[in-house]
N, C-alpha and C positions, 0 to 999 in steps of 0.2 A: 901188805894187805890192809885195806881200809876197814875200820870198825864201822858198825852201823851208825853211830853218832857222827863220825867224821863224814860218812857218805851223805847223811842228811844235812849236815852243815854245808858241804859243798853244793848240794842241790839247792838249799835255801839261798846261798850266795848267788848261784847262777840264775835262779828265778828273780832275785832282786835286781840283778844286772839287766835282765830282760825287761822288767818293769821300768827301770830308770831310762833305758835307751829307747823304749817305745813311747815314753811319756810325751815328748814334744809332738810327735806325729799324731798321736791319739787326741791330744788337746786341740791341735789345729783342726783336725777332722771334726771334732765335736763343735768347735766354734763356728766353722764354716757351715756345718749342717744346721745349726741353730739359726744363723743369719739367713740362709737360703730358705729354710722353713718359715721364718718370720716374713720374708719377702713374698713367698708364695701365699701365705695366709692373708697378707695385706692386699695383694693384687688379684687373688683368686686364679692365679695361673697354676695349673697342675701338670706341668711338663716334666717328664722323668729325666730328660737330659739336663734340665736346669739344676737338678740336685747332684747329678753325677759329675759333670765336667768341672765345675768350680772346686768340688771336693778333691778330685784327682789332681788338679793343678796345684792346689794348696798343699796337698800331701807331698807331691813331687818337689815343690819348692822347699818345703820344710826338711825333707830328706836330704836335699842337696846342701842346704845351709847347715844342718846339724850332723852331717856325715863325719866330720872330724871328732866331734863330741862322742858319737857312738863308737867310732873306731878306737878312740883313746880308752873308753871304759872297757871295751872288749879285750883290748891288748893288756890292760892292767889286770883284769880278771884272769886272763890266760897265763900271763907271766908270773903272777903272784900266787895263784891258786892251782891251776891245772898242771903246769909244767913241773912244779915240785912234786906233785903226786905221781906223775908219770915217771919222773926220774927216781922215785923211791924215797924222797925226803919227806 
C-alpha cells in the first residue's frame, strides 16, 4: 500500500513526464501561432483557416518527429516507477 507521500511523489513524477513530452509540441504551436499572427497583422488578412492549417501541420510534423522521444520517456516512467508499484516493490 502506498503512503500519501509516495502517492504524491508518483503523481508529481507523472505530471513532470507529461510536461516534458508535451513541451516540443506546445513550443512549436506557440511559435507557429506567433508567426501567423505577425503575418496577419502585417498584411491585414483575417482568415481563420490561415491560423488553423499551418498550426495543425506543424503540430503533426513535430509529433511525428518527436514520437520516439515521447515514447522513450513514457516507457522509462512506466518501467522505473509504475511497474515496481504494481508488482508490490
